[in-house]
N, C-alpha and C positions, 0 to 999 in steps of 0.2 A: 770419196775423194775430198770432199770439203773438210772432213774431220782433220786432215793434216794441217789446215790453217787455223784451227781452233786452238786457243790456249789450253794447256793441259788442265785436266780436272784436278781439283784439290784431292790430295791423298789422305787427308785426315778423316774423311767421312766415307763410310761404305753405304751405298744405297741399299736400304732394306725396307721391307714392309714392316709396319708395326706388329707387335705380338698379336697372335690371333686370340679369339675369345676363350680358347681352352687354356691359355696362359703360356703356351709354347711359342718359341720364335718361328717365324715364317722364313722361307728361303729368301735369298736376296731378290730384290725387285728386278724384273727383266728390263726395266726402263730407267735410264739415267736422265731424270728431268733437268738436271743442271746442264747436261750437254745440249739439250734443246734450247735452254735459255741462252747459253753461250752462242749457239748457232744464230739465234734471233739477234743477239747483239752484234755479231760479226756481219750478218747480212743486212741488218737494220731494216728488216722487212718481215714481220710476222706472217704476212700472207704468203710469202715465198717459202717460209718454213712449213706452213700448213700444206702447201702444194707438194713439197718434198715428202711430207708424212703421208699425204694422200696417195702419191705415186707408189711409195713403199707398200702401203696397205693393199693397193690394187694389184701390183705386180708380183708380190711375194707368193700368193697362192699358186699362180701359174708356174713360178720357178720351183716351188715345192713339189708340184706334180712332175715337172721335168726331172727333178732330183731323184724322186722315187723311181721313175722310169729308167733313168741311167743306172741306178743301183740294181734294179731287177734285170736289166740287160747286161749286167756285169761290166759296165763301162766306167772304170775307176777314173779315167781322165775327165770324162764329161761330168761325173759326180763332183770331182775336185773343182772344176771350172764353175759349175752352178753354185756350189757352196761358197766359193770365193765371191761371186757376184752378190749373193744374198748377204754375205758378211759385210761387204762394202756398203750396200744400201742401208742395212740395219745400223751399222756404225755411224753413218752420217746423221741419223735421227736419234741417236742415243739408245738404241735397242740393244743393250749390252748382253742380255740373255741370249738373243738370237745370234749375235756376233760371236759370242763365246762358243756356243754349240757348233756354229759353222767352222770355227777354227779347229775344233775337235774332228769335225767331219772331213775337213781338208786333210788332216793328218791321217785319218783312217783310210781315205781314198788313196792318198799317196803311198801308203803302206800296202794297198790292195786288200785291206780288211773290210770287205763289203758287208759282212754280217754286222760288224760294229757300226758301219755307216748306216745300215738299215735301222738299227736300234736308235742311233742318234737322230735319224730323220723323224722317228716317232716323237722323240723329245722335242725336236724342232717344231713339229706341227703343234704340239701342246703349248710350247712357249710362244709361238707366233699368235695363237689364239688369245693368250693372256695379254701379250704385248699390244695386239690390235685393240683390245678393249681399253687398255690404259691410254693408248694414243688417241682413240676416238673420244674418250672422256675428256682428255686434256684439251683437244682441239675444240670440243663442243663448249668448253667453259671459257675459251679465250675469245676476246672481242675481235671481230674482223677488222682488218685495216686494209686500205688499198685505195 
């Protein structure tokens, strides 16, 4: 929800990881660090941003489990609602990879395509793992304010 008050991200740069050691490009970064920086500027409280990140990291695994359960129970509406909650939480902290997959999950659930939703939930689990690592590394290197 906070994301709606943030200034728009510059469109001139796409967040990507540097090229890997094999010389090939990596996929886009699942984290928009600039969004986190804008959030810190808007809130004027890095500790509050760290708390939002921590909440997202703590709550997402439970929501991912609920999402898988909804899909296995063929409950497309519940899958949609859970994906929507995850997308909002992720978007707030700049977790663009998670938010993007959740948007796809919402569409699949709305269309009743639960097999596609199950495949997307596997991608979501993997992307959450990468994003969590990046967020934890970022918050570990930030000085505590408060």
